[in-house]
N, C-alpha and C positions, 0 to 999 in steps of 0.2 A: 503494499499500500504506500501511496504517496503521503509525506508528512504534511503537505500543503495541498490546496484544492485547485483546480484548474482545466483546461480544455486539452485533452490528450492530441498531440500532433504527430506522434510517432508510436508505433507498437507493432513491430515485426515478428516477435517471438510467438510461436505458435504451440499449440499442445503436442506434447510428445517430443518436444526440441530438448536437447542435452545443453545446459548452461554450464558455463565456466565462472568461477569467482570474479565479481565485479562487473560481469557483462551487464550492458546496458539492457533493460527489459522495456522501458517506455519513456516518454518525454512530454512535458507539458508546454504549453505556449509560453515563451519566457518574456514576452513584450513587456507584461506588468511588473514583472520581477525585476527586470533591468531598469525599467523606470524608476520604480521604487529605491532601487540602489543607487542610482545616479542622483536622486534627490537627497538621499542620505548622506551621500558623499558632499555634496554642496553644504547641507547643514553643518557636517564636520568642519568644513573649512572656514565657514562663517564663525562658528564657536570657537575654533581654535585661535582665529584673528582677535575676536573679542576677549578671549583669556590672556593673551600677549599683551593686548593694550591695556587689560586691567591689572596685569601683574607689574607692567611698566610703571603705572600710575601708582601702584601701592609702594613700591620700592623708592619712587621719587619723593612721594608724601612721607615715607619713613625717615628718609634723611632729612627732609625739612623740619619733622617733628622733633628729631634729635638736636636741631638747633633751635627749637622752640619758635620757628616761623610759622607754624600751623599748629592747631589744637589737637589734642588727643581724639576729639569726637571726630574731626575731618579724617583723620587716619584710620579710625575705626570704620568710618563709612566706606573709604577705600577698600579695607579689608574685606567688609561685607560684600562689595561688588566683586572682588576677586573670588571669594568662595562661591558666589553664584555662577561666575563665569566658568569656575571649575568644575561644578556640578552640570552645568548645560554642556560642557564639552564631554563629561563623562557619558551623560544621557545621549548625545549624539553618536558618540562613539558605540554604545551599546545598540542603538538602533540600526546603525550601519552594519554591525555584525550579525544583527537578526536578519536584515534585508538580503545579506549576502549568502546566508545559510538558507533561506528561503528559495533562493535562485538555484542553489545547489540541490535543494530537495527536489525541484522540479525535474529532476532526471533520476528516474528509479532503476537501480542496479541490483543485481542478485548479491546480496551480502553474504552469501553463505559460500560453501565449497561447492564442488560439482552437483549440479542439481537436474532434476526431471520436471518439466511443466506438465502438472496433471489437470488443470482447469484454467480457462481463460474467461473473466467475467465483464469485460469492457472492450471497445472499439475506438479506432481513431475517429475524432471529432466529438466524442461524448465529454461532456463537463463531469468531473468527479470530485468529490469533497475528500477533505483530509482524512485518512484512515480508511478510505472505501477500498474494499479487496479489488486488485488488478489481475493477480494470477494466484494459483495455488500451486505450490512446489512442492517437491519432495527431495530432501537432501540425500545425495548417495555419497556416503564415506567409506572408501574402500580401507580395508584393514586386514592385518593378518590374523588367521585364526589361532586360537589360544588352546585347543585340545585336539586329541586324536580322533574325535567323532567329526571333526572338519577336515582331518587328513592333510592339515598344514597347508591347505589351498586358501585362496583369497576369498573373502566374504564382502558383502556391501551391506551398510546401515543405511536405510531409507527413514528419513526424519519427516513426520507428517503432524499436522495440527489436529488436535482431538478436542470436542466441545467440552468446556468447562463443567457443564451441568450433568455430563455424563462420565466423567472421570472416576467417580467412585465405583460404578459398576464395573470399570475397566481394571481397577485396582483389586477389586475382590475376586476378580476371575482370570488375572494374568497369567496364572501357571498353567491354564488350559485353553489358551486362546491360539487360534491360526489366523493370521491376517491374509485377506485378498484385496490388492491395491490396483485398481481399474483406471486405465486411461482412455476414456470414452471415445474420444475423437478417433483415435488409432485402433481401437479395440483390443488393446493390450492389457492382459492380467498377469500381476505378479504375485507371489505367495511368499510368506516369511513368518516368523515368530517374534513375538514381543520380548524386547531386550531391557528398555529403560523408559520410565515415564518422568517427564519434568516436574518437579514439586509447584513450580510456580506458573500461572496462568499468564498470558499476554494480555496486557490492560485494554488493547484495543480490540482484538479479535476474540478475546475470551475463549482461548484455547490453550491447550498444554500441548507442548511437542512430546511426541513419543518416538522411540526408536525402534525400528523393525529390521530384523536381520534376513537378508535374502540370499540365495545361493549365487555364487559369481557366474555359474554356468547358465543359470537362468536369464540373468541380465544380459550375458553375452548373446544369446539365442534371440532375446528380443530386441536389442538395439544394436546389433552388429552391423 
């Protein structure tokens, strides 16, 4: 899911595609994000100029106050102006950082390792909200088997999202479960066993990640 909302202008990934880490999945229209970033940059420049002026004024009045040429009240006023200018500069920098991050968030990437696309929920031209599902992915994590039952051959771990409101049933029956993972568009089915359940749910999708072990030979036959 995107962390920001907007109109999708690129979405080339299809169901069944194998993704590498950091591969681009989709892009939003950057026009508004670039405009907001440029406005924030201008605000930083103005705030920085005001801060420099306020700082120089304060230092000048401080020297005059040391010689009793100006009152302490006038010096305190200059200090208050300096503090206000510093606060505004901090605020402008924070806003620029926020706008820059939002522009980067408009490009959705695969933040996991090697993955399979299981479902696609949106299309180019669609306006989506922050947190709205774009794809459903299963993470394929190749690793070495750790016992003789796997005959020292490679296995894969597929990570999928499981609804939070059903996780208790899964936990209660985890030792007796077999999983079937279907990629509907390509009519592909994979079978595996439960290895691990994440204890914490994703706050946006309300799902727990679960790890399912799948035989290496089966994946090779399906995706060769």
